[in-house]
C-alpha positions in Angstrom: -14.6 -4.4 2.9 -12.3 -7.2 4.4 -10.2 -9.1 2.2 -8.6 -12.5 3.2 -5.4 -14.1 2.5 -5.9 -16.7 -0.4 -3.3 -19.1 1.5 -4.0 -18.4 5.2 -7.8 -17.2 5.3 -6.9 -14.4 7.6 -7.6 -10.6 7.0 -5.0 -8.9 5.1 -3.7 -5.6 6.4 -3.5 -2.3 4.3 0.0 -1.2 3.6 -0.6 1.9 1.2 -3.0 3.2 -1.5 -0.6 4.0 -4.3 -0.4 4.9 -8.1 1.8 2.3 -10.1 3.3 4.0 -13.2 2.2 2.4 -16.5 4.3 2.5 -19.9 8.0 2.1 -20.1 10.9 4.4 -21.0 11.8 4.2 -24.9 15.3 4.7 -26.5 13.8 7.1 -29.1 11.1 9.1 -27.3 12.7 8.9 -23.7 10.1 9.0 -20.9 7.3 10.6 -23.1 5.6 7.2 -23.5 5.8 6.6 -19.6 4.0 10.2 -19.3 1.1 9.4 -21.9 0.3 6.0 -20.4 -0.7 7.5 -16.9 -0.9 5.3 -13.9 -3.0 2.6 -12.1 -4.4 3.0 -8.7 -4.0 0.3 -6.3 -4.4 -0.9 -2.7 -1.4 -2.8 -1.6 -2.0 -5.1 1.2 0.0 -7.8 3.3 -0.8 -11.1 5.1 0.5 -10.9 8.6 1.1 -14.5 8.8 2.6 -15.7 5.4 3.9 -12.3 4.1 1.9 -12.4 0.7 1.3 -9.2 -1.1 -1.8 -8.6 -2.8 -2.9 -5.7 -5.2 -6.6 -4.5 -5.3 -8.4 -1.8 -7.1 -9.1 0.7 -4.5 -12.5 1.6 -3.3 -13.7 4.9 -1.9 -13.7 3.4 1.4 -9.8 2.2 1.0 -8.9 5.5 0.3 -10.5 7.0 3.3 -9.0 4.2 5.3 -5.5 5.3 4.1 -6.1 8.5 5.3 -6.4 7.4 8.9 -3.9 6.7 11.6 -2.3 3.7 13.0 -1.0 3.4 16.8 2.6 2.1 17.2 2.5 -1.0 19.5 5.7 -0.2 21.1 5.6 3.6 21.9 1.9 4.5 21.6 2.3 7.5 19.0 0.1 7.7 16.0 1.5 7.6 12.6 -0.4 7.9 9.1 -1.4 4.5 7.8 0.9 3.1 5.2 3.9 4.3 7.1 6.6 1.7 7.2 8.3 2.8 10.5 7.4 4.8 13.3 8.9 8.1 13.1 9.4 8.4 17.0 11.0 4.9 17.9 11.6 3.2 14.6 9.5 0.3 15.0 8.6 -1.5 11.8 5.0 -1.9 10.9 5.2 -5.2 8.5 
């Protein structure tokens, strides 16, 4: 599913499919409320033109996409999609 930037209208690029921790640490109970509240799965995408970051509820297609590879434009090696830098040459994927 292609998602477009609300500002530019160009397609967003996926960064990572991750889980955001819900809850907060309390003074009395420590991290227990944090552990009980669980997490929220999100698909984090960015606009290559304006840099805007968007969060979406991931679909099965998104989860499959994040398991695929991206080719580094500088050295041509493949890295897992969602990697911030190429492990071989250090080129940034943002």
